[in-house]
C-alpha positions in Angstrom: -16.3 47.5 12.4 -18.3 44.4 11.9 -15.5 42.4 13.7 -15.8 44.7 16.7 -19.4 43.7 17.0 -18.4 40.0 16.8 -16.0 40.4 20.0 -18.9 42.1 21.8 -21.4 39.4 21.4 -19.2 36.6 21.5 -17.5 38.3 24.8 -21.0 38.6 26.2 -23.9 37.4 24.7 -26.4 39.4 26.6 -24.6 42.6 26.3 -26.6 43.9 23.3 -30.2 42.6 24.6 -33.0 45.1 25.9 -32.5 44.7 29.5 -29.1 46.0 28.9 -29.6 49.2 26.5 -33.2 50.3 27.3 -34.9 51.2 30.4 -37.5 48.1 29.6 -38.2 45.6 32.3 -39.6 42.3 31.6 -41.6 39.9 33.7 -41.6 36.3 32.9 -44.1 33.4 33.9 -44.4 29.7 32.6 -47.3 27.1 32.3 -46.8 23.4 31.0 -50.1 22.2 29.6 -49.2 18.1 30.2 -52.8 17.3 28.3 -52.0 19.7 25.2 -55.6 20.7 25.1 -55.6 24.2 26.8 -56.4 27.2 24.2 -55.4 30.6 24.3 -58.7 32.1 25.4 -59.4 29.5 28.3 -55.8 30.6 29.8 -56.5 34.4 29.5 -59.0 33.5 32.0 -57.0 31.3 34.3 -54.0 33.5 35.1 -53.1 31.4 38.1 -52.3 28.7 36.0 -48.7 30.3 35.4 -46.0 30.2 37.8 -44.0 33.5 38.0 -40.5 32.4 37.7 -37.5 33.3 35.5 -37.4 31.6 31.9 -34.4 29.5 33.0 -36.5 27.8 35.7 -38.6 26.4 33.1 -38.4 22.6 33.4 -37.9 21.7 29.6 -37.8 17.9 29.1 -38.5 15.5 26.1 -41.8 14.7 27.2 -44.9 15.3 24.8 -46.3 18.2 26.3 -47.4 22.3 25.6 -45.2 25.0 27.0 -46.8 28.3 27.6 -44.2 31.5 28.1 -45.8 34.8 29.2 -43.2 37.8 28.6 -44.6 41.2 30.1 -42.2 44.0 29.0 -42.7 47.9 30.6 -41.3 50.6 28.9 -40.3 53.3 31.2 -38.7 55.3 28.9 -39.8 58.4 27.1 -39.4 56.8 23.7 -41.6 54.4 21.6 -39.3 51.5 20.5 -39.8 48.6 17.5 -38.1 45.5 19.3 -37.4 41.9 18.3 -37.8 39.1 20.1 -35.3 36.0 18.6 -36.2 32.7 19.2 -33.1 30.5 19.3 -34.6 27.1 18.7 -35.4 26.8 14.6 -36.0 23.1 15.1 -39.6 23.7 17.0 -42.5 22.1 15.4 -44.8 24.6 16.6 -44.3 28.1 17.9 -47.2 30.6 18.2 -46.5 34.0 19.4 -49.8 36.4 20.8 -49.4 39.8 21.7 -51.6 41.7 24.0 -51.6 45.3 25.3 -52.6 46.1 28.8 -56.1 45.7 28.6 -55.8 42.3 27.4 -57.0 42.4 24.3 -55.0 41.3 20.9 -52.5 43.3 19.5 -50.6 40.6 17.2 -50.3 37.4 16.5 -48.0 34.9 14.3 -47.1 31.4 14.1 -43.9 29.7 13.2 -42.3 26.3 13.2 -41.6 23.8 11.1 -45.4 22.6 10.5 -46.5 26.0 9.2 -46.5 26.2 5.4 -46.0 29.4 3.1 -43.0 31.0 6.0 -40.4 33.5 4.6 -36.7 32.2 4.2 -35.9 34.4 7.2 -38.8 33.1 9.3 -38.1 29.6 9.0 -34.0 30.1 9.5 -34.3 33.2 11.9 -37.6 32.8 14.3 -38.4 36.3 15.2 -41.3 38.3 16.2 -41.4 41.9 15.9 -43.3 44.4 17.7 -43.9 48.0 19.1 -43.7 49.3 22.6 -44.8 52.7 23.4 -43.5 55.2 25.8 -44.6 54.2 29.4 -46.3 51.4 28.1 -46.5 47.6 28.8 -47.2 44.7 26.2 -47.6 41.1 27.2 -46.0 38.3 24.6 -47.7 34.5 25.0 -45.9 31.8 23.3 -47.2 28.5 22.8 -44.2 25.8 22.1 -44.9 22.1 21.1 -42.4 20.1 19.4 -41.3 16.2 19.5 -37.8 17.1 20.2 -36.1 18.9 22.5 -38.8 22.4 23.4 -36.4 24.7 25.2 -36.1 27.9 23.1 -34.1 30.7 24.5 -35.5 34.0 24.0 -33.4 37.4 23.4 -35.3 40.6 22.8 -33.4 43.7 20.6 -33.9 46.9 19.5 -34.3 47.5 15.9 -30.6 48.5 15.5 -29.1 45.6 18.0 -31.4 43.3 16.2 -29.9 43.9 12.6 -26.3 44.1 14.0 -26.8 40.7 15.7 -28.3 39.6 12.4 -25.9 40.2 10.6 -23.1 39.0 12.6 -25.0 35.5 13.0 -25.1 35.6 8.8 -21.3 35.9 8.6 -20.8 33.3 11.0 -22.8 31.1 9.2 -21.4 32.1 5.6 -17.8 31.6 7.4 -18.9 28.1 8.8 -20.3 26.9 5.1 -17.5 28.1 2.9 -14.7 26.5 5.5 -17.2 23.4 5.1 -17.2 23.4 1.2 -13.5 24.4 0.9 -12.5 21.7 3.1 -14.6 18.9 1.2 -13.6 20.1 -2.2 -10.0 19.7 -0.9 -10.7 16.4 0.1 -12.2 15.2 -2.6 -9.0 16.3 -4.9 -6.8 14.6 -2.2 -8.9 11.3 -2.8 -8.7 11.5 -6.1 -4.9 11.9 -6.5 -3.9 9.4 -3.5 -7.3 7.0 -3.7 -7.0 6.6 0.1 -11.0 6.4 1.5 -10.2 8.2 4.7 -10.7 11.4 2.6 -14.1 10.3 1.1 -15.4 8.8 4.7 -14.2 12.8 6.2 -15.9 14.4 3.5 -19.2 12.2 4.7 -18.3 13.4 8.1 -18.7 17.4 7.0 -21.5 16.9 4.9 -23.3 15.4 7.9 -21.9 18.0 10.3 -23.1 20.6 7.8 -26.6 18.9 8.0 -26.8 19.0 11.3 -25.7 22.4 12.4 -28.1 23.8 9.5 -30.8 22.1 11.0 -29.9 23.5 14.9 -28.9 26.8 14.1 -31.5 27.3 11.0 -29.0 28.3 8.0 -29.6 24.9 6.3 -32.9 26.6 4.6 -30.3 28.5 2.6 -28.4 25.8 1.3 -30.9 22.7 1.0 -34.0 22.5 -0.8 -37.0 23.3 1.4 -38.4 19.7 1.3 -34.9 18.2 2.3 -34.5 20.2 4.6 -37.8 19.4 6.2 -37.1 15.8 6.5 -33.8 16.9 8.0 -35.7 18.6 11.0 -37.8 15.7 10.9 -34.7 13.2 11.2 -32.3 15.2 13.5 -31.4 12.5 15.6 -30.3 10.2 12.4 -27.8 13.2 11.6 -26.5 13.1 14.9 -26.3 9.3 14.5 -24.4 9.7 10.7 -22.0 12.1 12.5 -21.1 9.5 15.2 -20.6 6.8 12.8 -18.6 8.7 10.3 -16.3 9.5 13.2 -15.5 6.4 14.6 -15.1 5.1 10.3 -12.9 7.8 10.3 -11.3 7.6 13.7 -10.6 3.5 12.0 -9.4 4.6 9.1 -6.8 7.3 9.8 -5.5 5.4 12.6 -5.1 2.5 10.3 -7.0 0.2 12.3 -8.8 -1.5 9.2 -5.4 -3.2 8.2 -4.5 -4.4 11.4 -7.8 -5.6 12.5 -7.1 -6.5 16.1 -9.6 -6.9 19.1 -10.1 -3.3 19.3 -11.1 -3.3 16.0 -13.6 -5.7 16.0 -15.0 -4.0 19.2 -15.1 -0.9 17.2 -16.8 -2.7 14.1 -19.3 -4.3 16.1 -20.4 -0.8 18.1 -20.4 0.7 14.4 -22.8 -2.0 13.3 -24.9 -0.9 16.6 -24.8 2.5 15.5 -26.2 2.0 12.2 -29.1 0.2 13.7 -29.8 2.9 16.0 -29.6 5.2 13.3 -32.0 3.4 11.2 -34.1 2.6 14.1 -34.5 6.6 14.7 -35.9 7.3 11.5 -39.4 5.2 13.0 -39.1 6.5 16.6 -40.0 10.0 17.6 -37.5 12.5 18.6 -38.0 12.5 22.0 -37.5 8.3 22.5 -34.7 8.4 20.2 -32.6 11.4 21.3 -32.0 9.5 24.9 -30.9 6.3 22.7 -28.6 8.6 21.1 -27.1 10.3 24.0 -26.2 6.9 25.5 -24.4 5.8 22.4 -22.2 9.1 22.5 -21.2 8.6 25.9 -19.9 4.8 24.5 -18.7 6.5 21.8 -16.1 8.8 23.6 -14.8 5.8 25.3 -14.3 3.5 22.5 -12.8 6.2 20.4 -10.2 7.3 23.6 -9.5 3.8 23.7 -8.5 3.6 20.2 -6.5 6.6 20.1 -4.6 6.3 23.5 -3.6 2.4 22.0 -2.1 3.9 19.0 -0.4 6.9 21.1 1.5 3.7 23.3 2.0 2.2 20.1 4.2 5.6 19.3 1.8 5.7 16.4 2.9 9.2 14.8 -0.2 10.7 13.8 -1.7 10.0 16.8 -1.2 12.8 18.9 -2.0 15.3 16.0 -5.2 13.6 15.9 -6.1 13.7 19.3 -5.5 17.9 19.3 -7.6 18.0 16.1 -10.6 16.7 17.9 -10.0 18.6 21.2 -12.5 21.4 20.1 -15.0 19.1 19.3 -14.9 16.7 22.0 -15.2 19.4 24.5 -17.8 21.5 22.4 -20.0 19.0 20.9 -21.8 18.0 24.2 -22.5 21.9 25.1 -25.5 22.5 23.1 -27.2 19.3 24.0 -26.4 19.9 27.4 -27.9 24.1 27.2 -30.8 22.5 25.5 -31.8 20.1 28.4 -31.1 22.9 30.9 -27.8 21.5 32.1 -25.9 24.5 31.1 -27.0 28.2 31.1 -27.7 29.3 27.8 -25.3 31.9 26.1 -24.5 32.9 22.5 -21.1 31.0 23.1 -23.2 27.8 24.1 -25.7 28.2 21.6 -22.9 28.3 18.7 -20.3 25.8 20.7 -20.7 22.8 18.3 -20.2 25.3 15.0 -17.2 26.9 16.8 -15.7 23.4 18.0 -16.5 21.7 14.5 -14.9 24.8 12.5 -11.4 24.5 14.6 -11.9 20.7 14.2 -12.5 20.6 10.3 -9.3 23.3 9.8 -7.2 21.6 12.2 -8.2 18.2 10.8 -7.3 19.4 7.4 -3.7 20.0 8.9 -3.9 16.4 10.3 -4.4 14.9 6.8 -2.1 17.0 5.0 0.4 15.7 7.7 -1.1 12.3 6.9 -0.4 12.6 3.6 3.3 14.2 3.9 4.0 11.2 6.4 3.0 8.6 3.7 4.9 10.0 0.6 7.7 9.8 3.1 7.0 6.4 4.1 6.4 5.5 0.5 9.8 7.2 -0.6 11.3 5.6 2.8 9.6 1.8 1.6 11.0 2.5 -1.7 14.8 2.9 -0.8 14.5 0.6 1.7 14.1 -3.2 2.2 10.9 -3.9 3.9 11.9 -6.3 6.2 14.8 -5.4 7.3 15.3 -1.5 7.0 18.6 -1.4 4.9 19.0 1.1 2.0 17.9 -1.1 -1.4 19.2 -0.8 -5.0 17.6 2.5 -5.6 19.3 4.5 -2.7 22.3 3.2 -3.7 21.5 4.5 -7.3 20.4 8.0 -6.1 23.7 7.9 -4.2 25.8 7.1 -6.5 24.4 9.9 -9.0 25.0 12.8 -6.0 28.2 11.6 -6.0 29.1 11.8 -9.7 27.2 15.2 -9.4 29.6 16.6 -6.9 32.5 14.8 -8.9 33.6 12.7 -5.9 35.7 9.7 -6.8 34.5 6.1 -5.4 34.7 2.4 -6.0 31.6 0.4 -5.5 32.2 -2.9 -3.8 29.3 -5.8 -4.2 29.7 -7.8 -1.3 27.8 -11.7 -2.1 27.4 -14.0 0.8 28.3 -17.1 -0.9 26.1 -20.0 -1.8 23.2 -17.6 -0.6 20.5 -19.1 -2.8 21.4 -22.7 -2.0 21.4 -21.4 1.7 18.1 -19.5 1.3 15.5 -22.3 0.8 16.4 -24.5 4.1 15.9 -21.6 6.4 12.8 -19.1 7.2 12.5 -15.8 6.0 13.2 -14.5 9.2 16.0 -16.1 9.5 16.9 -15.0 6.2 16.8 -11.4 7.6 19.0 -12.5 10.5 21.6 -13.8 8.4 21.7 -10.8 6.2 22.0 -8.3 9.5 24.2 -10.6 11.1 26.7 -9.8 7.9 25.6 -6.1 7.8 26.7 -5.7 11.3 30.1 -7.2 10.8 30.7 -4.8 7.8 29.4 -2.1 9.7 31.5 -2.7 12.6 34.9 -2.3 10.1 33.5 0.7 8.3 31.1 2.9 10.2 33.6 5.1 11.9 35.9 4.9 9.0 35.5 7.9 6.9 36.9 6.3 4.2 33.6 4.9 3.5 30.7 7.0 2.0 27.3 6.8 4.3 24.3 6.3 2.3 22.0 7.9 4.9 21.8 9.2 8.7 19.6 7.2 10.9 19.3 9.2 14.0 22.6 9.8 14.1 23.8 6.6 13.9 25.5 6.3 9.5 24.3 3.9 7.6 26.8 2.6 4.9 25.6 -0.7 3.8 22.8 -1.4 1.3 21.2 -4.4 0.2 22.0 -4.4 -3.8 20.0 -7.8 -4.5 19.5 -10.6 -2.3 22.5 -12.0 -0.8 24.5 -9.1 -1.9 25.6 -5.9 -0.2 27.3 -2.8 -1.2 29.6 -0.5 0.2 31.1 2.7 -1.3 34.7 3.6 -0.5 36.6 7.0 -1.2 39.9 9.0 0.0 42.0 5.6 -0.1 45.2 6.5 -1.3 45.4 3.6 -4.0 43.7 0.7 -4.8 46.1 -1.4 -3.0 44.9 0.3 0.2 41.3 -0.6 -0.5 41.8 -4.4 -1.3 43.7 -4.5 2.2 40.5 -2.8 3.9 38.2 -5.0 2.1 40.3 -8.5 3.0 40.1 -7.2 6.6 35.8 -6.9 6.3 36.0 -10.5 4.4 38.0 -11.8 7.3 35.5 -10.3 9.8 32.4 -11.7 7.5 33.7 -15.2 7.1 32.9 -17.6 10.1 30.8 -20.3 10.9 27.2 -19.7 11.5 24.2 -21.8 13.1 20.7 -20.6 12.0 17.5 -22.8 12.5 19.8 -25.9 13.7 21.9 -25.6 9.9 25.2 -25.1 10.3 26.5 -22.6 7.8 30.3 -22.1 6.7 29.7 -18.2 6.0 31.8 -16.9 3.1 32.0 -14.5 0.7 33.1 -12.5 -2.8 33.4 -9.2 -3.4 33.2 -7.6 -6.8 34.7 -4.1 -7.1 34.1 -1.2 -9.8 36.8 1.4 -8.7 36.5 5.1 -9.5 34.3 4.5 -12.8 34.1 7.7 -15.0 31.9 10.5 -14.4 30.0 9.9 -17.8 29.4 6.6 -17.3 25.5 5.2 -16.4 24.6 4.8 -13.0 23.2 0.8 -14.4 26.8 0.6 -15.9 28.6 1.5 -12.8 26.9 -1.5 -10.8 27.0 -3.8 -13.7 30.6 -3.6 -13.9 30.5 -4.3 -10.0 28.7 -7.2 -10.6 30.6 -8.5 -13.7 33.7 -8.5 -11.5 32.0 -10.4 -8.6 30.8 -13.0 -11.5 34.7 -13.1 -12.9 35.8 -13.5 -9.4 33.8 -16.8 -8.8 34.5 -17.9 -11.9 38.3 -17.7 -11.6 38.3 -18.8 -7.7 39.4 -15.1 -6.4 38.0 -13.8 -3.1 38.2 -10.0 -4.3 37.9 -9.0 -8.3 38.4 -5.8 -9.8 36.3 -4.9 -12.8 38.9 -4.0 -15.6 37.7 -2.3 -18.9 40.0 -4.4 -21.2 37.4 -7.2 -20.3 35.4 -8.7 -23.5 32.3 -6.7 -23.5 32.2 -4.1 -21.1 28.7 -2.5 -20.2 28.7 -0.5 -23.7 29.1 -3.4 -25.3 26.7 -5.4 -23.5 23.8 -2.9 -23.9 24.4 -2.8 -27.8 24.6 -6.7 -28.0 21.4 -7.1 -26.0 19.5 -5.1 -28.6 21.6 -6.8 -31.3 20.7 -10.2 -30.2 17.1 -9.3 -29.9 17.4 -8.3 -33.5 19.3 -11.6 -34.2 16.6 -13.7 -33.1 13.9 -11.8 -34.9 15.8 -12.1 -38.2 17.0 -15.2 -37.9 20.7 -14.6 -37.7 21.5 -17.1 -35.1 22.5 -20.8 -35.7 21.6 -24.2 -34.1 24.4 -26.6 -33.7 24.1 -30.7 -32.9 26.4 -32.6 -31.1 26.0 -36.3 -31.8 24.6 -38.6 -28.6 25.8 -42.3 -28.7 24.3 -45.4 -27.5 27.4 -47.1 -25.8 25.8 -50.8 -26.1 25.4 -50.4 -29.7 27.4 -47.5 -30.9 24.4 -46.2 -32.7 23.2 -42.7 -33.0 20.7 -41.8 -30.0 20.3 -38.1 -31.0 22.2 -35.0 -30.7 22.3 -32.1 -28.2 21.2 -28.7 -29.9 24.1 -25.9 -28.9 23.2 -22.2 -30.0 25.7 -20.1 -31.6 25.7 -16.6 -32.6 28.2 -15.6 -35.5 28.4 -11.4 -34.7 28.8 -9.2 -37.6 31.4 -7.0 -35.7 32.6 -9.1 -32.9 32.4 -12.5 -34.9 32.0 -15.3 -32.6 30.1 -14.5 -29.4 30.9 -17.3 -26.6 27.0 -18.6 -25.7 27.7 -18.0 -21.7 28.4 -14.5 -23.0 25.2 -13.8 -24.6 22.8 -16.1 -22.7 23.5 -14.2 -19.5 23.0 -11.1 -21.6 19.5 -12.6 -22.6 18.9 -13.6 -19.2 20.0 -10.1 -17.5 17.9 -8.4 -20.4 14.8 -10.6 -20.4 15.2 -11.5 -23.7 16.2 -15.5 -22.7 12.3 -16.5 -23.2 12.1 -15.4 -26.5 15.8 -17.1 -27.3 14.3 -20.1 -26.0 11.5 -20.3 -28.0 13.8 -19.4 -31.3 16.0 -22.6 -30.5 13.0 -24.6 -29.7 10.9 -23.7 -32.8 14.4 -24.1 -34.8 15.0 -27.8 -33.1 11.5 -29.0 -33.9 12.5 -28.0 -37.7 15.6 -29.6 -37.8 14.0 -33.0 -36.4 11.1 -32.7 -39.0 14.2 -32.6 -41.5 15.9 -35.6 -40.0 12.5 -37.5 -40.0 11.6 -36.4 -43.3 15.4 -37.9 -44.6 14.5 -41.2 -42.9 16.3 -40.8 -39.6 12.9 -41.7 -37.7 14.5 -42.5 -34.1 16.6 -39.2 -33.5 16.1 -37.2 -30.4 17.1 -33.7 -30.0 17.8 -32.4 -26.5 17.0 -29.0 -25.9 18.6 -26.7 -22.8 15.7 -24.7 -20.5 16.9 -22.3 -18.2 14.8 -21.1 -15.1 13.6 -18.3 -16.5 11.8 -19.9 -19.1 10.3 -22.3 -16.6 8.9 -19.5 -14.9 7.8 -17.8 -18.2 3.9 -17.3 -18.2 2.3 -19.7 -20.5 5.4 -21.7 -21.4 3.8 -25.0 -21.6 0.8 -23.8 -23.7 3.9 -22.3 -26.0 5.6 -25.6 -26.7 2.2 -27.3 -26.9 1.8 -25.1 -29.7 5.0 -25.7 -31.3 4.5 -29.4 -31.2 1.2 -28.9 -32.9 2.7 -26.7 -35.5 5.7 -28.8 -36.4 3.8 -32.6 -35.7 7.3 -33.6 -34.4 6.5 -36.5 -32.2 6.9 -35.5 -28.3 8.7 -38.7 -27.5 12.1 -37.4 -29.5 11.8 -34.1 -27.5 14.2 -34.1 -24.7 14.3 -30.9 -22.5 17.5 -30.3 -20.2 17.2 -28.5 -16.8 19.7 -27.8 -14.9 19.8 -28.5 -11.2 19.5 -24.7 -10.1 16.0 -24.6 -12.1 14.7 -27.3 -9.4 16.0 -25.5 -6.2 14.5 -22.2 -7.1 11.0 -23.0 -9.0 10.3 -26.3 -7.4 6.9 -26.0 -7.3 6.3 -24.6 -10.8 8.7 -27.0 -12.1 6.6 -29.9 -10.2 3.7 -29.1 -12.2 5.5 -28.6 -15.5 7.1 -31.7 -15.2 3.9 -33.7 -14.8 2.4 -31.8 -17.8 5.6 -32.9 -20.2 4.9 -36.5 -19.1 1.6 -36.3 -19.9 2.7 -35.3 -23.4 5.3 -37.2 -23.5 8.0 -35.3 -23.6 11.6 -36.5 -21.8 13.2 -34.5 -19.4 16.9 -34.7 -18.3 18.9 -33.4 -15.3 21.4 -31.5 -16.7 25.2 -30.6 -15.5 24.2 -32.6 -12.8 27.4 -33.1 -9.9 28.1 -29.2 -10.2 25.2 -27.4 -8.3 23.2 -28.4 -5.4 22.3 -31.6 -3.9 19.2 -32.6 -5.6 18.8 -36.2 -4.8 15.5 -35.3 -3.3 14.4 -33.3 -6.3 15.4 -36.0 -8.8 13.2 -38.8 -6.6 10.3 -36.3 -6.3 9.8 -35.6 -10.1 8.9 -37.7 -13.2 12.9 -37.3 -14.9 13.7 -39.7 -17.7 17.4 -39.2 -18.1 20.6 -38.2 -15.9 23.2 -35.9 -17.5 27.2 -36.1 -15.6 28.9 -33.0 -16.1 31.9 -33.1 -18.0 33.9 -31.9 -15.3 33.6 -35.6 -13.8 34.1 -36.8 -17.0 37.2 -35.5 -18.5 39.6 -36.8 -16.7 37.8 -39.9 -15.8 40.6 -41.9 -16.5 42.7 -40.5 -14.5 41.1 -39.8 -11.5 39.6 -42.6 -9.4 37.7 -39.9 -7.1 35.8 -38.8 -10.1 36.1 -42.4 -11.2 34.0 -43.4 -8.0 31.6 -40.3 -8.0 30.9 -41.2 -11.9 30.0 -45.1 -11.1 28.0 -44.1 -7.6 25.9 -41.8 -9.6 25.5 -44.2 -12.4 24.0 -46.8 -10.1 21.6 -44.5 -8.3 20.2 -43.3 -11.6 20.0 -46.9 -12.6 18.0 -47.5 -9.6 15.6 -44.8 -10.2 15.2 -46.3 -13.6 16.7 -43.1 -15.3 18.7 -43.4 -18.7 22.5 -42.1 -17.9 24.2 -39.3 -20.2 28.1 -38.6 -20.1 29.2 -35.6 -21.5 32.9 -34.4 -22.0 34.4 -37.7 -23.6 37.2 -37.1 -25.4 39.4 -40.3 -25.6 38.8 -43.7 -26.0 39.9 -44.6 -22.4 37.1 -42.6 -20.7 34.6 -44.1 -23.5 36.0 -47.6 -22.0 35.4 -46.2 -18.2 31.8 -45.0 -18.9 30.8 -48.5 -20.5 32.5 -50.4 -17.5 30.2 -48.4 -14.9 27.3 -49.1 -17.2 26.9 -45.5 -19.0 24.0 -45.6 -21.6 24.7 -42.7 -23.5 28.1 -40.5 -24.4 29.0 -37.4 -26.2 31.6 -35.5 -26.7 34.7 -34.3 -28.9 35.9 -38.1 -29.4 32.7 -38.4 -31.7 32.2 -35.3 -32.9 32.3 -31.4 -32.1 29.2 -29.6 -32.0 28.4 -29.1 -35.9 26.2 -26.9 -37.9 23.1 -29.0 -38.8 24.0 -29.3 -42.2 27.8 -30.7 -41.9 25.7 -33.0 -38.8 23.4 -34.6 -41.8 26.7 -35.3 -43.5 28.3 -36.6 -40.7 25.3 -38.3 -39.6 25.5 -40.4 -42.8 29.2 -40.9 -42.7 29.0 -42.5 -39.4 26.0 -44.8 -40.2 27.8 -46.0 -43.1 31.0 -46.8 -40.9 28.9 -48.2 -38.8 27.3 -50.5 -41.4 30.7 -51.5 -42.9 32.0 -52.5 -39.2 29.0 -54.8 -39.1 30.0 -56.6 -42.2 
């Protein structure tokens, strides 16, 4: 029943007034008191001042003047009537209603408006004047209207029954609107606490501003705000309008992500935002009739800027912009209607009176849907970013792991193939990030050309109808999945074909690159194998192939330390460090010129209770992969310092100790402080400490290393270039950093007496080092012939099995004493 009433009133807003339901006629007139000094008694004596015309002809304006309206009602029926005059402008400051009879005698009088105290809640929110009209009688209502804002006051006169129905419906609409606002505001508050995106707080501010403004304009604010607050809102209604405009623009900038791009349009919008904030503050000081036109000008500019911001995002293909426009359309269309109606540009009706509320209701509901869609899209984008490389868009390791899990669950047999660009990490420092991405995508393009149409290779995803079959497993390493091959040999033939396609010459940033690859394969892993183990097995095969010079290598379960063992070793290694179960061996270093002991290099050994002797390259690689390497290095440093202290206590005071340091140690937070603390605790002379760094450390961590090297030099610690000649062309790095020593790798020394080529390399290296004032150490000396060659080249220090294999510290002390005794005998 209530819905039928709502439909009737919305369909025809004057359908229920007395002109259409009763035999009652009205005659209207108006008078404008521009001097604001006319009293009712004076007006009664000057009826000629009134202009007989429909009230729609009243020239309402923002000018401060008093409006007098005259309504004469004639009852032609045989029925007495109780009537209600409803004044549809609850923002008036002063509204006086005076009823007189035919003889012009006062019948009834009532004062309404903001300036009248002690009004009932109904009179504040729903300004109404009730009066009686007898059969075949007439009465006249005089209305005095004075306000600082918009004075236009539509008047509707209802019979008692129709009035109560109309009032019931209006209250229902108010309640529904308030409920929508509160519900959507709470919904956005929950979203804010869940996502921490300020766009939801901005929209809550917009909803609250809208609720305050509509409460003032339509009158229901008295039901939800304290009287003192509602009075202030009445006085500063233009400020509320500015608040809505400000939150609207803020929301537009935030929703469409202009705060992140901060381009030219954002700058224009930001300065206009500042202007609106200024005028909003100014409106608190100005009277409403002056502040209102300023607001309307700002609104026109706001529409232009908002449409421009939205249009630009639509042209860019911004996904949310279209739904955003749809959400704002009801508001954009309905917002100007009420101001235009109040200023007389549009005829009054129930729809025009409630157009803003209807538009806002639709906008709030649609915008809640838009925000939900935005959140869904953000989740999809976050998932995409979590499973794809941001710069190349390739599936990453996360998506690779997810795909492998799916294949396991589906019981699909497959082979994981990882393809590494050879020397990628040595190439990447010399080209830009954009060029690196081009290099990766070029390799992906070559691989895709071979496998995209081959159903034997498994896709990771489908992007717009295009199968994506290549993922990025690590920097410089790609991954593909193969299945349905007849046998492993067929897969290897296809991988060779892929490799042949990739391997070529390429020029990037003017740098000529001989593109080459290595491939590691984990073939048909067991269903119960952990995904991380499968990936690790493929990388183990890749590492093995590189060590053995094989282009393609298959992981074999028979290899020493498979994935399960490596996981167990990683845990046991950490326990061994903390339980002091590792051991430091020393290999002596000899001064060639004097045959005296220069020092020793400490080498880590682990005698595992189950596996026996574990090669250092095995467990150090495990330590690096699992993050235990830093703890391991600190154990080595502290143990080496203890050994050095014992050497000093035994009277061997000029013995240096060389300690190997990895790149992950250099990047360890607080590494310098830890060494400094170890020195302070052990009290060993820093000049007896020599840290050996590989060339790869210089390339990957040059900036950090440079700062550390300066700190080491200030502390008196020596630093050596270890394994020189095996990795990178690092002359530039050596010349820029304060190294003390250069150590030639044993691969150049072992056959030095038989290889003229190696002899030339070693000799030139020693000459270069001498010119840089570096001490030269050669490792891998195993014969007297090699020792003589090094002496001829001017090498300073040597080490190798010719003098001694690495020894436990206790045995090394015995060896030292024997060597010193032999040296003394040789002297005599």
